[in-house]
Backbone bond lengths (Angstrom), bond angles and torsions (degrees), N, CA, C in turn:
res aa  C-N    CA-C-N  psi(-1)  N-CA   C-N-CA  omega(-1)  CA-C   N-CA-C  phi
1 M - - - 1.462 - - 1.523 110.02 -
2 E 1.321 116.18 139.01 1.466 120.22 179.36 1.519 111.45 -63.97
3 R 1.295 114.88 138.28 1.466 119.45 177.61 1.527 110.10 -76.43
4 L 1.319 113.37 154.13 1.482 119.93 178.83 1.517 110.63 -119.34
5 A 1.303 115.78 129.00 1.462 122.56 171.42 1.525 108.79 -110.52
6 I 1.292 117.07 133.07 1.477 122.69 168.04 1.515 108.09 -95.16
7 V 1.308 117.24 123.87 1.472 121.38 177.79 1.533 107.17 -119.44
8 T 1.307 117.26 116.02 1.445 120.59 177.04 1.518 109.33 -88.40
9 G 1.332 117.33 152.74 1.436 120.87 -174.76 1.513 111.81 63.00
10 A 1.341 115.13 41.09 1.477 121.92 -169.16 1.498 113.50 -89.16
11 A 1.299 119.83 -2.89 1.465 120.14 -172.39 1.525 114.23 -77.75
12 R 1.325 117.18 -13.85 1.455 119.73 -176.02 1.527 109.03 -161.90
13 G 1.339 114.48 171.92 1.440 121.50 170.62 1.527 115.78 58.49
14 I 1.321 116.07 -137.79 1.464 121.62 -177.10 1.522 110.68 -62.13
15 G 1.320 117.91 -36.67 1.456 120.50 -179.85 1.531 111.77 -63.77
16 L 1.299 116.23 -40.78 1.466 120.31 -179.55 1.545 110.17 -71.15
17 A 1.324 116.72 -40.52 1.451 119.95 177.26 1.533 111.16 -63.38
18 T 1.336 115.99 -36.93 1.462 119.98 177.92 1.527 110.66 -68.49
19 T 1.322 117.05 -39.84 1.447 121.05 175.34 1.527 110.85 -56.19
20 D 1.312 116.46 -47.94 1.459 121.07 -177.30 1.527 111.88 -64.27
21 L 1.334 116.71 -37.19 1.455 119.04 179.46 1.528 110.92 -70.41
22 F 1.305 118.38 -40.33 1.479 120.55 174.82 1.522 110.59 -59.43
23 L 1.319 117.09 -41.72 1.471 120.75 179.06 1.523 109.61 -61.73
24 E 1.311 117.69 -41.57 1.459 121.68 177.64 1.521 111.07 -61.64
25 M 1.304 116.17 -31.11 1.486 121.79 -179.82 1.515 112.06 -80.72
26 G 1.341 117.28 -3.79 1.446 121.02 179.04 1.500 115.66 90.54
27 W 1.310 117.63 12.57 1.446 122.94 177.25 1.532 110.27 -86.55
28 R 1.326 115.67 159.22 1.457 121.21 162.52 1.516 108.70 -93.52
29 V 1.323 115.79 153.19 1.464 119.52 -175.37 1.527 110.57 -132.94
30 A 1.327 116.50 129.26 1.435 122.57 169.35 1.528 106.21 -93.24
31 M 1.321 115.67 110.94 1.464 122.27 -177.34 1.532 108.28 -91.18
32 V 1.321 115.79 114.53 1.472 121.68 -176.30 1.499 109.98 -110.39
33 D 1.322 116.82 130.41 1.446 121.87 176.57 1.520 108.87 -161.72
34 R 1.303 117.19 153.25 1.468 120.08 176.47 1.530 111.94 -91.24
35 D 1.323 117.81 -12.21 1.456 122.63 174.68 1.521 108.48 -84.63
36 G 1.317 116.01 86.37 1.448 120.72 -173.95 1.506 115.01 -61.05
37 T 1.307 116.59 -38.54 1.466 120.53 -178.06 1.512 111.69 -61.07
38 E 1.331 115.80 -52.64 1.473 120.46 -179.80 1.508 111.25 -67.56
39 L 1.328 116.11 -40.16 1.479 120.88 -178.99 1.534 110.98 -58.28
40 H 1.329 116.68 -52.37 1.452 119.07 -175.73 1.529 110.48 -69.30
41 S 1.325 117.54 -27.18 1.460 120.24 177.56 1.520 111.87 -66.65
42 V 1.340 117.44 -48.44 1.466 119.85 -179.18 1.507 112.42 -75.66
43 A 1.335 117.67 -30.74 1.470 119.39 178.06 1.527 111.09 -67.11
44 A 1.322 116.55 -33.93 1.466 121.19 -178.63 1.527 111.14 -64.59
45 E 1.318 117.57 -20.15 1.461 122.99 -177.81 1.534 111.20 -90.11
46 R 1.330 117.86 -0.69 1.464 121.77 -174.54 1.531 111.17 -128.42
47 E 1.343 115.44 151.99 1.447 121.96 175.44 1.523 109.49 -102.61
48 N 1.328 115.98 159.77 1.469 122.60 177.80 1.523 112.56 62.70
49 V 1.347 116.51 32.25 1.448 120.68 174.93 1.535 109.75 -125.55
50 L 1.324 114.26 154.82 1.449 122.47 174.09 1.512 107.41 -121.66
51 A 1.322 118.50 122.63 1.442 121.76 178.03 1.544 108.70 -85.96
52 V 1.323 116.95 120.27 1.451 122.56 -177.65 1.523 108.04 -120.13
53 E 1.311 117.21 103.34 1.457 122.17 -178.43 1.526 109.17 -87.05
54 R 1.308 115.82 97.04 1.464 122.31 -178.50 1.540 110.00 -143.83
55 D 1.345 114.70 154.75 1.454 122.87 175.72 1.536 107.69 -100.66
56 I 1.311 117.89 110.68 1.453 120.09 -172.43 1.537 114.17 -74.64
57 S 1.332 117.50 -0.91 1.450 119.81 173.75 1.546 112.66 -88.34
58 D 1.333 115.23 -2.23 1.475 122.17 -177.28 1.530 107.99 -107.55
59 P 1.354 118.00 115.95 1.468 120.43 -176.30 1.530 113.14 -56.06
60 E 1.328 118.40 -40.36 1.445 120.82 -178.92 1.522 110.29 -68.00
61 A 1.320 117.77 -39.06 1.458 121.58 177.46 1.514 111.76 -64.51
62 V 1.320 116.58 -36.51 1.479 120.82 178.77 1.524 109.97 -66.64
63 S 1.322 116.84 -43.21 1.493 120.13 177.57 1.517 109.28 -60.18
64 A 1.327 116.98 -43.13 1.467 121.05 178.77 1.519 111.33 -64.43
65 M 1.347 117.14 -37.15 1.468 121.12 177.80 1.505 110.98 -59.63
66 V 1.341 116.31 -47.11 1.475 120.10 -179.00 1.521 110.11 -63.87
67 A 1.328 117.19 -41.03 1.467 119.77 177.97 1.526 111.15 -62.04
68 D 1.317 116.92 -41.65 1.471 120.89 177.29 1.518 111.13 -58.58
69 C 1.333 116.29 -44.53 1.470 120.73 -175.84 1.526 110.80 -68.78
70 L 1.313 116.98 -43.61 1.452 119.95 -179.22 1.521 111.91 -67.89
71 Q 1.317 116.68 -34.87 1.475 119.34 175.60 1.516 111.14 -64.77
72 W 1.330 116.68 -36.47 1.458 121.21 -177.47 1.525 112.85 -78.15
73 A 1.338 115.89 -43.51 1.470 119.75 -171.20 1.533 114.88 -115.12
74 G 1.325 115.90 -20.85 1.466 119.25 179.47 1.507 114.89 79.72
75 R 1.338 117.20 0.14 1.435 120.75 -177.41 1.529 110.18 -163.75
76 I 1.339 116.30 163.28 1.455 121.76 173.87 1.533 106.09 -135.77
77 D 1.326 116.53 122.63 1.465 120.60 -177.78 1.512 112.22 -106.96
78 A 1.296 118.10 -24.56 1.467 120.52 179.54 1.515 109.06 -151.36
79 L 1.331 114.47 140.07 1.465 121.94 174.85 1.525 106.97 -119.11
80 I 1.316 115.39 120.86 1.467 120.22 179.00 1.528 107.08 -109.41
81 N 1.320 115.75 105.40 1.459 122.08 -177.77 1.536 108.76 -86.16
82 N 1.317 114.78 82.64 1.472 121.37 -174.85 1.529 113.93 -102.39
83 A 1.325 117.87 -26.13 1.456 121.15 -174.03 1.532 111.07 -57.78
84 G 1.307 116.69 133.62 1.453 120.42 179.96 1.504 112.22 -161.89
85 V 1.301 115.72 161.04 1.452 122.04 176.10 1.517 108.59 -123.01
86 A 1.296 116.46 145.24 1.475 122.12 -179.80 1.535 109.75 -122.31
87 E 1.316 115.32 106.60 1.450 121.30 174.98 1.518 107.57 -123.86
88 F 1.317 116.89 125.22 1.465 120.88 -174.09 1.545 109.43 -118.62
89 G 1.318 114.78 155.25 1.444 120.33 175.64 1.509 111.35 170.22
90 P 1.328 117.77 161.08 1.459 121.21 179.23 1.528 111.51 -60.51
91 V 1.309 117.36 154.04 1.452 121.74 -178.87 1.545 110.38 -54.00
92 G 1.324 115.50 -45.99 1.466 119.10 -176.30 1.501 114.00 -65.51
93 D 1.329 117.67 -22.14 1.463 120.93 -178.66 1.515 112.89 -101.05
94 T 1.335 117.11 4.05 1.475 120.48 -177.74 1.522 108.64 -84.60
95 E 1.313 115.50 101.31 1.467 120.26 178.40 1.528 109.17 -73.59
96 F 1.332 114.54 154.26 1.472 118.52 -178.10 1.529 111.08 -61.42
97 A 1.327 116.56 -33.95 1.469 119.04 178.68 1.524 111.52 -60.32
98 M 1.339 116.57 -40.27 1.447 120.83 176.17 1.512 111.36 -65.31
99 W 1.333 115.49 -45.82 1.474 120.26 177.29 1.525 110.63 -53.35
100 R 1.303 116.97 -46.37 1.468 120.63 -177.98 1.534 111.73 -67.92
101 R 1.340 117.80 -37.95 1.464 118.97 177.78 1.526 111.15 -59.34
102 V 1.326 115.05 -42.40 1.454 118.35 -179.43 1.512 110.39 -68.36
103 M 1.328 117.80 -45.99 1.465 120.98 -177.48 1.528 112.71 -66.57
104 E 1.328 117.18 -36.54 1.451 120.69 -177.51 1.518 111.56 -60.41
105 T 1.292 117.59 -42.78 1.468 120.35 -178.87 1.526 110.49 -86.96
106 N 1.307 118.35 -51.87 1.468 122.06 -170.53 1.521 113.09 -69.40
107 L 1.328 118.39 -33.44 1.442 121.76 -177.00 1.520 112.52 -112.41
108 D 1.334 116.88 -55.48 1.445 119.81 -179.09 1.526 111.55 -58.80
109 G 1.329 116.76 -40.16 1.450 120.61 179.98 1.508 112.80 -61.11
110 V 1.325 117.27 -40.35 1.460 121.63 178.72 1.536 109.76 -63.66
111 F 1.336 115.98 -46.17 1.454 120.67 178.15 1.508 111.84 -60.42
112 L 1.329 117.33 -48.98 1.451 121.26 -176.68 1.528 112.36 -63.66
113 C 1.330 116.60 -45.12 1.473 119.99 -178.13 1.527 111.25 -66.11
114 T 1.314 116.67 -41.91 1.465 119.54 -178.82 1.513 110.15 -66.47
115 Q 1.297 117.67 -42.83 1.458 120.22 178.44 1.520 111.15 -63.56
116 A 1.314 117.59 -43.01 1.456 120.75 -177.77 1.519 113.23 -68.09
117 C 1.338 117.11 -28.95 1.477 121.48 -178.00 1.523 112.82 -92.17
118 S 1.317 117.67 -4.67 1.476 120.09 -170.74 1.512 113.18 -59.30
119 D 1.306 118.65 -44.31 1.465 120.07 -177.55 1.525 111.09 -62.25
120 A 1.326 116.43 -44.72 1.472 119.92 179.79 1.525 110.08 -66.58
121 L 1.330 117.50 -36.92 1.477 119.49 179.80 1.524 111.25 -71.70
122 K 1.323 117.99 -29.46 1.463 120.34 174.26 1.540 109.47 -63.50
123 A 1.312 116.21 -41.28 1.460 120.57 -178.21 1.524 111.31 -65.88
124 S 1.325 117.51 -35.37 1.454 121.97 -177.79 1.522 113.37 -96.11
125 K 1.333 115.95 -6.09 1.486 121.76 -170.68 1.529 108.36 49.68
126 G 1.297 113.58 55.28 1.453 120.82 -172.92 1.508 113.72 -90.36
127 A 1.339 114.42 -163.38 1.479 120.33 -172.78 1.516 109.99 -135.23
128 V 1.299 114.77 150.54 1.444 123.13 171.74 1.523 107.80 -118.64
129 V 1.315 116.11 133.45 1.478 120.74 173.29 1.515 107.15 -124.95
130 N 1.323 116.32 118.24 1.459 121.97 177.73 1.520 109.02 -97.16
131 I 1.333 115.09 143.35 1.467 119.46 177.23 1.524 108.44 -104.69
132 A 1.305 114.38 110.54 1.480 120.18 177.95 1.519 107.13 -97.87
133 S 1.307 116.78 -127.46 1.471 122.30 -179.46 1.503 108.26 -173.55
134 I 1.318 115.17 155.88 1.452 118.75 171.72 1.527 109.99 -57.87
135 S 1.351 116.15 -25.56 1.473 120.56 178.47 1.526 112.37 -68.19
136 G 1.314 117.34 -13.64 1.463 120.67 173.81 1.509 113.04 -86.89
137 L 1.333 116.83 -10.61 1.469 122.49 -179.86 1.515 112.48 -104.46
138 R 1.330 116.15 -26.96 1.468 119.57 179.92 1.523 108.74 -142.51
139 A 1.304 116.90 137.98 1.451 120.68 -178.49 1.517 111.38 -75.17
140 S 1.324 114.99 151.35 1.455 120.10 173.69 1.526 108.19 -152.54
141 T 1.308 116.32 168.88 1.454 119.75 -175.00 1.504 111.92 -68.43
142 L 1.323 115.57 152.12 1.469 125.79 172.18 1.526 114.05 69.98
143 R 1.340 118.17 10.38 1.459 120.56 -173.98 1.519 112.99 -120.14
144 V 1.327 117.47 34.60 1.471 118.94 -174.61 1.539 110.04 -62.69
145 A 1.309 118.46 -39.72 1.461 120.75 179.06 1.526 110.79 -81.62
146 Y 1.314 115.76 -52.14 1.472 120.10 -176.91 1.524 111.96 -61.53
147 G 1.322 117.72 -49.81 1.469 121.08 -179.18 1.498 112.05 -62.64
148 T 1.346 117.29 -40.33 1.457 120.30 179.71 1.520 110.47 -66.34
149 S 1.323 117.04 -39.20 1.475 119.83 179.09 1.512 109.91 -63.14
150 K 1.322 118.43 -40.49 1.448 121.00 -177.15 1.532 111.56 -74.71
151 A 1.311 118.03 -33.66 1.462 120.83 172.50 1.514 110.28 -62.24
152 A 1.314 116.34 -39.00 1.467 120.56 178.11 1.498 111.31 -66.48
153 V 1.332 117.57 -36.69 1.478 121.12 176.88 1.526 110.05 -62.26
154 I 1.317 117.34 -38.50 1.479 120.28 178.46 1.528 109.98 -63.31
155 Q 1.322 117.92 -43.86 1.457 120.68 177.99 1.522 111.56 -67.50
156 L 1.320 116.88 -38.57 1.459 120.95 178.64 1.547 109.70 -63.73
157 T 1.315 116.43 -37.14 1.467 120.97 175.40 1.523 110.91 -56.25
158 K 1.306 116.45 -46.94 1.463 120.45 -178.94 1.529 112.95 -68.92
159 Q 1.336 115.27 -36.12 1.472 119.22 176.72 1.529 110.13 -62.85
160 H 1.325 116.03 -46.63 1.465 119.95 -178.73 1.544 110.36 -66.88
161 A 1.326 117.35 -38.69 1.450 119.87 179.26 1.528 111.14 -61.78
162 A 1.337 115.69 -41.29 1.462 120.84 -179.29 1.529 112.20 -64.58
163 E 1.326 115.74 -38.30 1.460 119.39 -174.43 1.516 114.33 -90.40
164 L 1.321 116.89 -31.45 1.480 119.60 -174.83 1.534 112.49 -94.36
165 G 1.320 116.42 -10.36 1.464 118.97 -178.59 1.517 113.97 -57.92
166 E 1.305 117.65 -36.67 1.472 120.27 -177.82 1.536 112.08 -65.84
167 F 1.332 115.50 -15.97 1.480 120.07 175.96 1.516 112.07 -96.11
168 G 1.331 116.30 4.80 1.452 119.99 178.44 1.518 113.52 86.52
169 I 1.330 117.96 7.16 1.451 121.73 179.61 1.516 109.06 -90.39
170 R 1.342 115.79 126.50 1.456 121.58 175.72 1.526 108.82 -97.62
171 V 1.324 116.42 139.09 1.463 121.18 -179.47 1.521 108.11 -132.80
172 N 1.337 115.56 118.30 1.450 121.40 -179.13 1.516 110.19 -133.73
173 C 1.317 115.21 174.81 1.461 120.91 -173.51 1.536 110.34 -139.22
174 V 1.320 115.96 137.32 1.442 121.52 170.97 1.534 108.60 -108.87
175 A 1.318 116.47 130.34 1.452 122.65 179.07 1.524 109.22 -112.77
176 P 1.341 118.64 92.53 1.461 119.89 -179.38 1.526 112.44 -69.27
177 G 1.308 114.77 147.32 1.449 121.00 167.65 1.521 108.71 -91.77
178 P 1.331 118.14 -155.11 1.468 119.92 179.26 1.545 110.91 -61.23
179 V 1.333 115.08 128.70 1.463 121.92 -176.10 1.535 107.72 -123.94
180 R 1.293 115.51 139.14 1.483 121.55 -178.56 1.528 109.25 -80.30
181 T 1.316 116.58 73.49 1.447 121.72 173.93 1.531 108.85 -93.48
182 K 1.299 116.80 164.82 1.455 120.69 177.85 1.517 110.49 -60.42
183 L 1.336 116.16 -40.78 1.465 120.13 -179.19 1.520 110.58 -65.20
184 A 1.339 117.82 -45.08 1.462 120.91 -179.02 1.522 110.11 -60.80
185 M 1.325 115.63 -45.23 1.454 118.33 -177.25 1.518 112.19 -69.00
186 A 1.338 117.46 -22.92 1.463 121.12 178.61 1.530 111.23 -77.48
187 V 1.320 118.06 -29.45 1.458 119.92 -174.32 1.530 113.83 -109.22
188 H 1.328 118.39 -16.15 1.465 120.74 178.84 1.530 110.56 -84.75
189 T 1.296 115.43 120.21 1.465 120.44 176.15 1.533 109.01 -70.70
190 Q 1.307 116.10 167.49 1.480 119.64 177.39 1.500 110.23 -62.67
191 E 1.341 117.22 -33.71 1.458 120.36 178.82 1.529 110.39 -64.00
192 I 1.320 116.87 -41.83 1.472 120.88 178.96 1.537 109.40 -65.92
193 I 1.323 116.43 -44.92 1.465 120.22 179.52 1.523 110.75 -58.67
194 D 1.341 116.83 -45.88 1.472 121.13 178.69 1.524 110.99 -60.75
195 A 1.335 116.49 -40.55 1.468 119.85 -178.80 1.511 111.39 -66.06
196 Y 1.329 117.08 -40.36 1.458 120.40 177.14 1.513 110.41 -63.18
197 H 1.319 116.49 -44.97 1.453 120.27 -178.90 1.550 110.20 -60.52
198 D 1.313 116.36 -39.19 1.459 120.16 177.92 1.534 112.21 -64.29
199 A 1.327 116.54 -34.31 1.472 122.06 -174.77 1.517 112.82 -85.25
200 L 1.313 118.14 -16.02 1.470 122.62 -175.38 1.520 110.49 -97.23
201 P 1.325 119.05 123.21 1.448 119.66 176.47 1.528 113.95 -55.04
202 L 1.321 119.50 -32.85 1.449 121.12 177.99 1.520 112.82 -82.12
203 N 1.343 117.21 -4.37 1.476 122.92 173.59 1.516 114.35 61.17
204 R 1.343 118.41 30.59 1.456 119.46 179.64 1.515 109.96 -162.68
205 Y 1.311 115.92 162.36 1.453 122.73 169.89 1.526 108.80 -72.71
206 G 1.327 115.81 154.94 1.462 119.87 169.72 1.509 111.27 -81.95
207 S 1.328 115.48 168.90 1.455 120.56 176.30 1.525 109.08 -106.21
208 E 1.321 115.93 159.04 1.461 120.96 177.26 1.537 110.34 -58.37
209 R 1.339 115.75 -39.31 1.457 120.14 -179.70 1.530 111.16 -63.70
210 E 1.313 118.24 -38.46 1.467 120.88 179.87 1.523 111.31 -63.92
211 I 1.312 117.16 -38.10 1.455 119.79 176.50 1.530 110.09 -68.50
212 A 1.325 116.28 -41.36 1.475 120.47 178.11 1.535 111.38 -59.02
213 E 1.341 117.01 -37.69 1.465 120.19 179.16 1.527 110.72 -61.32
214 A 1.319 117.17 -40.59 1.468 120.93 178.16 1.518 110.85 -66.37
215 I 1.328 116.78 -41.89 1.458 121.84 -179.77 1.531 110.49 -62.34
216 C 1.325 116.19 -50.65 1.461 120.01 -174.64 1.529 110.22 -69.70
217 F 1.321 118.67 -30.45 1.480 120.35 174.40 1.537 109.09 -60.20
218 L 1.339 116.98 -49.39 1.464 120.13 -176.58 1.538 111.74 -67.18
219 A 1.323 116.97 -25.70 1.464 119.59 178.68 1.529 113.26 -84.14
220 S 1.331 116.54 -11.17 1.461 121.68 -173.05 1.517 112.04 -94.84
221 D 1.339 113.75 170.04 1.458 119.91 177.22 1.526 112.20 -65.98
222 K 1.308 118.00 -16.81 1.465 120.07 178.27 1.528 111.55 -65.93
223 A 1.337 117.16 -19.80 1.464 121.76 177.21 1.529 110.33 -110.16
224 S 1.333 116.40 36.15 1.468 121.02 -171.96 1.538 114.26 -65.37
225 Y 1.327 117.43 -18.21 1.473 119.86 178.95 1.537 111.27 -114.90
226 V 1.301 115.33 22.59 1.474 121.57 -179.24 1.524 108.82 -114.20
227 T 1.341 116.43 120.04 1.472 119.81 175.14 1.525 108.13 -153.68
228 G 1.331 115.34 153.45 1.447 121.48 179.61 1.510 114.02 73.61
229 Q 1.319 117.94 17.96 1.476 121.37 -174.15 1.523 111.83 -107.17
230 V 1.321 114.29 155.68 1.461 123.28 175.66 1.539 107.50 -117.87
231 L 1.327 116.19 117.51 1.431 121.73 179.79 1.530 109.07 -105.74
232 A 1.334 116.48 110.45 1.461 120.89 179.20 1.522 108.96 -84.19
233 A 1.326 115.44 105.07 1.473 120.87 175.00 1.520 107.62 -94.08
234 D 1.343 115.19 83.67 1.460 118.69 -162.06 1.523 113.91 -141.84
235 G 1.325 117.05 14.93 1.474 118.22 178.65 1.506 114.24 66.34
236 G 1.364 116.71 16.86 1.455 120.54 -179.40 1.520 115.32 91.01
237 F 1.337 115.95 6.68 1.465 120.93 -173.69 1.531 111.51 -58.40
238 E 1.329 116.64 -50.77 1.472 120.00 -175.17 1.514 110.80 -68.44
239 A 1.317 117.41 -35.84 1.440 121.12 -175.23 1.524 113.54 -66.30
240 T 1.334 116.43 -25.85 1.464 119.21 -174.90 1.512 113.66 -90.82
241 G 1.328 118.64 -5.29 1.440 119.92 179.57 1.508 112.09 62.49
242 V 1.323 116.65 -143.30 1.456 120.88 -179.48 1.515 110.52 -66.31
243 G 1.320 116.94 -47.77 1.447 121.61 176.16 1.526 112.91 70.80
244 L 1.323 116.01 162.54 1.450 123.02 175.32 1.507 108.65 -128.72
245 P 1.329 117.39 82.33 1.450 120.27 -174.46 1.524 113.36 -55.01
246 A 1.355 116.20 -31.29 1.475 117.80 -176.21 1.517 111.50 -63.82
247 L 1.340 117.96 -25.19 1.468 120.35 -179.39 1.525 111.51 -72.71
248 R 1.347 117.96 -13.84 1.447 119.95 -179.06 1.534 111.23 -85.51
249 R 1.326 117.59 -7.33 1.456 119.08 -177.88 1.527 110.08 -86.15
């Protein structure tokens, strides 16, 4: 029977690249997103996918999502908790409403989806891959809500790995560094791009496909003895700490 992966935030970016790689691997994919217009547009261009328009920060919507997937495929083999929101700003300007928007999707959504899929994943001895961020491993300016949410996702990954491992469920996390998405390229000035390149040992942004490769590896049987781990797909950003880029010239 074909395996099923649920990919949240699948309408664009890393989620869409991950969907395409799973399809290449012969899996079926339930593409979950709250942006119905974009979701149905990209899903219509692909075979062996189910478009599931749901908000993963809503417990009832998450329960409905799981029911949709099980009705369609009869099983769940991998859950990719990719959906997230990025809102940045100084600590003093971070209103509680913004804090909650970030936490509801980035953290609550991961908790809700993993909990709701647990029974099906126990049956398949499946895998969960959470998408955090390099901002969850190292602090930086303007990311008090975003960075904290991603750090919490890393801890939640380890909590779930510790508790669900006895059922054969593996839970891991990918922490992307700077990625050349359409959104990033639209908002990053040339100065920001140059600064990132200086700080990254590989001297470049990553691609959506490169992050998808890490995600699908952790979801696959090739990582059958890997759980509770955080894989920073970041061009070496986290490993170098603050660094002194000027010394490399």
